[in-house]
LORO-490796 format. One record per residue (C-alpha): x, y, z; residue number from 1. Coordinates in Angstrom, 3 decimals, always signed. Each point is the difference from the previous one (the first is absolute). Layout:
+----------+----------+----------+-----+
!        x !        y !        z ! num !
+----------+----------+----------+-----+
!        X !        Y !        Z ! NUM !
...
+----------+----------+----------+-----+
//
This chain:
+----------+----------+----------+-----+
!        x !        y !        z ! num !
+----------+----------+----------+-----+
!  -36.142 !  +28.119 !  +51.718 !   1 !
!   +1.926 !   +1.603 !   -3.120 !   2 !
!   +3.859 !   -0.075 !   +0.384 !   3 !
!   +0.979 !   +4.229 !   -0.326 !   4 !
!   +2.571 !   -0.850 !   -3.036 !   5 !
!   -1.563 !   -2.791 !   -2.297 !   6 !
!   +2.204 !   +1.237 !   -2.804 !   7 !
!   +3.156 !   -0.803 !   +1.907 !   8 !
!   +2.731 !   -1.616 !   -1.869 !   9 !
!   -0.022 !   -3.028 !   +2.673 !  10 !
!   -3.905 !   -0.373 !   -0.191 !  11 !
!   +0.605 !   -0.012 !   -4.055 !  12 !
!   +2.483 !   -2.857 !   +0.234 !  13 !
!   -2.818 !   -1.767 !   +2.011 !  14 !
!   -2.455 !   +0.836 !   -2.420 !  15 !
!   +2.184 !   -1.456 !   -3.238 !  16 !
!   +0.829 !   -2.900 !   +1.962 !  17 !
!   -4.073 !   -1.064 !   +0.828 !  18 !
!   -0.724 !   +1.172 !   -3.672 !  19 !
!   +2.588 !   -2.825 !   -1.463 !  20 !
!   -1.662 !   -2.596 !   +2.632 !  21 !
!   -3.107 !   +0.712 !   -1.737 !  22 !
!   -0.881 !   -1.557 !   -3.339 !  23 !
!   +0.966 !   +1.899 !   -3.155 !  24 !
!   -3.968 !   +0.968 !   -1.053 !  25 !
!   +0.189 !   +2.220 !   +3.317 !  26 !
!   +3.200 !   +1.869 !   -0.990 !  27 !
!   -2.365 !   +2.805 !   -2.325 !  28 !
!   -2.785 !   +0.200 !   +2.181 !  29 !
!   -0.095 !   +3.656 !   +1.718 !  30 !
!   -1.927 !   -1.394 !   +2.987 !  31 !
!   +2.324 !   -2.750 !   +0.789 !  32 !
!   +2.493 !   +2.500 !   +0.264 !  33 !
!   -1.317 !   +2.159 !   +2.373 !  34 !
!   -0.958 !   -2.412 !   +2.341 !  35 !
!   +3.678 !   -1.676 !   -0.256 !  36 !
!   +1.291 !   +3.538 !   +0.355 !  37 !
!   -1.851 !   +0.751 !   +3.127 !  38 !
!   +0.242 !   -3.581 !   +1.548 !  39 !
!   +3.655 !   +0.644 !   -0.225 !  40 !
!   -0.229 !   +3.103 !   +1.414 !  41 !
!   -1.401 !   -1.486 !   +2.808 !  42 !
!   +2.246 !   -2.853 !   +0.332 !  43 !
!   +3.214 !   +2.578 !   +0.187 !  44 !
!   -2.062 !   +1.849 !   +2.373 !  45 !
!   -0.407 !   -3.056 !   +2.365 !  46 !
!   +3.816 !   -0.825 !   -0.831 !  47 !
!   +1.196 !   +3.193 !   +1.200 !  48 !
!   -2.240 !   -0.398 !   +3.252 !  49 !
!   +1.160 !   -3.635 !   +0.715 !  50 !
!   +3.360 !   +1.042 !   -0.236 !  51 !
!   -0.289 !   +2.843 !   +2.175 !  52 !
!   -1.703 !   -2.382 !   +3.093 !  53 !
!   +3.224 !   -2.237 !   -0.971 !  54 !
!   +2.029 !   +2.937 !   +0.926 !  55 !
!   -1.049 !   +0.268 !   +3.270 !  56 !
!   +0.738 !   -3.564 !   +1.062 !  57 !
!   +3.995 !   +1.375 !   -0.032 !  58 !
!   +1.307 !   +2.337 !   +1.895 !  59 !
!   +1.925 !   +1.212 !   -2.383 !  60 !
!   -2.420 !   +1.179 !   -2.702 !  61 !
!   -2.936 !   +0.604 !   +2.271 !  62 !
!   -1.296 !   +3.239 !   +0.201 !  63 !
!   -3.520 !   +0.042 !   +1.082 !  64 !
!   +0.198 !   -2.887 !   +2.192 !  65 !
!   +3.212 !   +1.305 !   +2.153 !  66 !
!   -2.637 !   +0.814 !   +2.498 !  67 !
!   -1.089 !   -4.423 !   +0.168 !  68 !
!   +3.717 !   -0.174 !   +0.079 !  69 !
!   +0.668 !   +2.653 !   +3.153 !  70 !
!   -3.014 !   -1.548 !   +1.598 !  71 !
!   +1.579 !   -3.678 !   -0.397 !  72 !
!   +3.357 !   +1.272 !   +1.552 !  73 !
!   -1.692 !   +1.597 !   +2.865 !  74 !
!   +1.030 !   +3.606 !   -1.003 !  75 !
!   -1.678 !   +3.020 !   +0.036 !  76 !
!   -1.649 !   +0.879 !   -3.823 !  77 !
!   +1.570 !   +2.994 !   -1.129 !  78 !
!   -1.932 !   +1.318 !   -3.091 !  79 !
!   +1.911 !   +3.034 !   -0.157 !  80 !
!   +3.540 !   -1.605 !   -0.550 !  81 !
!   +1.587 !   -0.466 !   -3.526 !  82 !
!   -0.663 !   -3.643 !   -0.743 !  83 !
!   +3.780 !   -0.669 !   -0.603 !  84 !
!   +0.338 !   +0.974 !   +3.614 !  85 !
!   -2.915 !   -2.128 !   +1.087 !  86 !
!   +1.139 !   -3.029 !   -1.909 !  87 !
!   +3.633 !   +0.370 !   +2.013 !  88 !
!   -1.680 !   -0.299 !   +3.496 !  89 !
!   -2.197 !   -2.940 !   -0.759 !  90 !
!   +3.374 !   -2.250 !   -1.367 !  91 !
!   +1.918 !   +1.034 !   +2.829 !  92 !
!   -2.842 !   -0.949 !   +2.400 !  93 !
!   -0.230 !   -3.552 !   -1.840 !  94 !
!   +3.928 !   -0.369 !   -0.191 !  95 !
!   +0.029 !   +1.167 !   +3.764 !  96 !
!   -1.210 !   -3.394 !   +1.276 !  97 !
!   +2.001 !   -2.476 !   +1.681 !  98 !
!   +3.127 !   -0.029 !   +2.498 !  99 !
!   +1.944 !   +3.485 !   -0.578 ! 100 !
!   +3.668 !   -0.100 !   -1.845 ! 101 !
!   +2.154 !   +2.121 !   -2.092 ! 102 !
!   -1.727 !   -1.377 !   -2.838 ! 103 !
!   -3.414 !   +0.256 !   +1.088 ! 104 !
!   +0.446 !   +4.054 !   +0.749 ! 105 !
!   +1.757 !   +0.114 !   -3.339 ! 106 !
!   -2.670 !   -1.541 !   -1.612 ! 107 !
!   -2.734 !   +2.011 !   +1.666 ! 108 !
!   +1.779 !   +3.331 !   -0.681 ! 109 !
!   +0.920 !   -1.178 !   -3.682 ! 110 !
!   -3.897 !   -0.026 !   -0.614 ! 111 !
!   -0.023 !   +3.613 !   -0.035 ! 112 !
!   +0.697 !   +2.118 !   -3.075 ! 113 !
!   +3.257 !   +1.568 !   +1.454 ! 114 !
!   +3.068 !   -1.839 !   -1.915 ! 115 !
!   +2.619 !   -2.597 !   +1.703 ! 116 !
!   +0.313 !   +0.193 !   +3.806 ! 117 !
!   +2.429 !   -1.208 !   +2.553 ! 118 !
!   -0.415 !   -1.717 !   +2.568 ! 119 !
!   +2.160 !   -0.779 !   +3.374 ! 120 !
!   -0.391 !   -1.191 !   +3.540 ! 121 !
!   +2.145 !   +2.486 !   +2.440 ! 122 !
!   -0.110 !   -2.684 !   +3.080 ! 123 !
!   +1.989 !   +2.799 !   +2.601 ! 124 !
!   -3.284 !   +2.309 !   -0.359 ! 125 !
!   -2.462 !   -2.501 !   -0.260 ! 126 !
!   -0.824 !   +1.782 !   -3.785 ! 127 !
!   -0.570 !   -1.010 !   -3.475 ! 128 !
!   +1.019 !   +2.416 !   -2.604 ! 129 !
!   -2.052 !   +0.521 !   -2.740 ! 130 !
!   +2.265 !   +1.758 !   -2.894 ! 131 !
!   -2.004 !   +1.452 !   -3.486 ! 132 !
!   +3.215 !   -0.271 !   -2.575 ! 133 !
!   -1.840 !   -0.703 !   -3.183 ! 134 !
!   -1.330 !   +3.251 !   +0.042 ! 135 !
!   +0.815 !   +3.013 !   +1.696 ! 136 !
!   -1.804 !   +2.034 !   +2.287 ! 137 !
!   -2.881 !   -0.668 !   +1.934 ! 138 !
!   -2.871 !   -2.525 !   -1.776 ! 139 !
!   -3.356 !   +1.745 !   -0.372 ! 140 !
!   -1.705 !   -2.338 !   +2.280 ! 141 !
!   +2.883 !   -0.267 !   +2.619 ! 142 !
!   -2.608 !   +0.087 !   +2.867 ! 143 !
!   -1.710 !   -2.962 !   -1.408 ! 144 !
!   +3.148 !   -1.768 !   +0.008 ! 145 !
!   +0.753 !   +0.531 !   +3.528 ! 146 !
!   -3.330 !   -1.063 !   +1.049 ! 147 !
!   +0.017 !   -3.050 !   -1.685 ! 148 !
!   +3.867 !   -1.035 !   +1.134 ! 149 !
!   -1.323 !   +1.512 !   +3.609 ! 150 !
!   -2.731 !   -2.548 !   -0.308 ! 151 !
!   +2.167 !   -3.267 !   -0.200 ! 152 !
!   +2.730 !   +0.827 !   +2.031 ! 153 !
!   +0.569 !   -1.142 !   +3.391 ! 154 !
!   -0.863 !   +2.845 !   +2.710 ! 155 !
!   +3.537 !   -0.777 !   +1.436 ! 156 !
!   +1.405 !   +1.901 !   -3.109 ! 157 !
!   -0.127 !   +3.185 !   -1.587 ! 158 !
!   +0.375 !   +0.630 !   -3.794 ! 159 !
!   +1.870 !   +2.984 !   -1.386 ! 160 !
!   -0.215 !   +0.949 !   -3.627 ! 161 !
!   +3.245 !   +1.569 !   -1.577 ! 162 !
!   -0.509 !   +2.006 !   -3.726 ! 163 !
!   +2.558 !   +0.502 !   -2.401 ! 164 !
!   +0.984 !   +3.456 !   -1.416 ! 165 !
!   +2.636 !   +1.168 !   -2.388 ! 166 !
!   +3.661 !   +0.065 !   +1.862 ! 167 !
!   +2.368 !   +2.850 !   -0.668 ! 168 !
!   +2.384 !   -2.797 !   -1.323 ! 169 !
!   -2.503 !   -0.657 !   -2.999 ! 170 !
!   -0.626 !   +3.392 !   -0.294 ! 171 !
!   +3.911 !   +0.908 !   -0.153 ! 172 !
!   +0.425 !   -3.055 !   -2.034 ! 173 !
!   -2.495 !   +1.291 !   -2.839 ! 174 !
!   +2.189 !   +2.882 !   -0.436 ! 175 !
!   -2.605 !   +2.151 !   -0.521 ! 176 !
!   +0.625 !   +4.084 !   -0.625 ! 177 !
!   -2.270 !   +2.437 !   +2.051 ! 178 !
!   -0.861 !   +0.957 !   -4.004 ! 179 !
!   -0.964 !   -3.467 !   -0.689 ! 180 !
!   -1.506 !   -0.638 !   +3.357 ! 181 !
!   -2.214 !   +3.249 !   -0.554 ! 182 !
!   -1.019 !   -0.827 !   -3.141 ! 183 !
!   -1.696 !   -3.506 !   +0.768 ! 184 !
!   -2.548 !   +2.499 !   +2.151 ! 185 !
!   -0.182 !   -2.663 !   +2.669 ! 186 !
!   -1.633 !   +1.121 !   +3.601 ! 187 !
!   +1.639 !   -0.848 !   +3.052 ! 188 !
!   -2.673 !   -3.040 !   +0.630 ! 189 !
!   +1.187 !   -1.411 !   -3.874 ! 190 !
!   +3.156 !   -0.162 !   +0.690 ! 191 !
!   +0.630 !   -1.758 !   +3.141 ! 192 !
!   -1.553 !   -3.033 !   -1.512 ! 193 !
!   +1.678 !   +0.720 !   -3.260 ! 194 !
!   +2.470 !   -2.734 !   -1.530 ! 195 !
!   +2.745 !   +0.911 !   -1.625 ! 196 !
+----------+----------+----------+-----+
//
């Protein structure tokens, strides 16, 4: 199999290393130079494919291997979802094993791309409250977060999710005039998650 880019800088570096390892009388041979160039391109292509396979052994670097990770974790295969969201679901599933405590819930929710969270227990109402405090607004895959927490939480406990938005006090403290606010050219959705 011929490599698609035999003259890439990395394969050229490999070819030069191969030529340096040969006796000096091969240095002027066009045949040897061509052979080492082609072999270097094949070695480089092999190394790239090997790195790609090794990447699949780790959730954070897996791409085409995410299907296998989802299958291992007993999750439905969701090829239509972005890879980062699929990784978050897999990681939360892996972190959610064992006795459910506030730190475990925190770890499971923290596996998702949503920023910092606060987890507290409301004993009187038999409820666990998860508040997203790192990023304002609703995370893009909040339904996955809800499913992951619901799966590990005992059935007698309710879970409530809270989201943070721009408060009026923060907007007042920013001392914006209407002209300056208008010049920022933000929609209402942009403004409610804005941090002054």
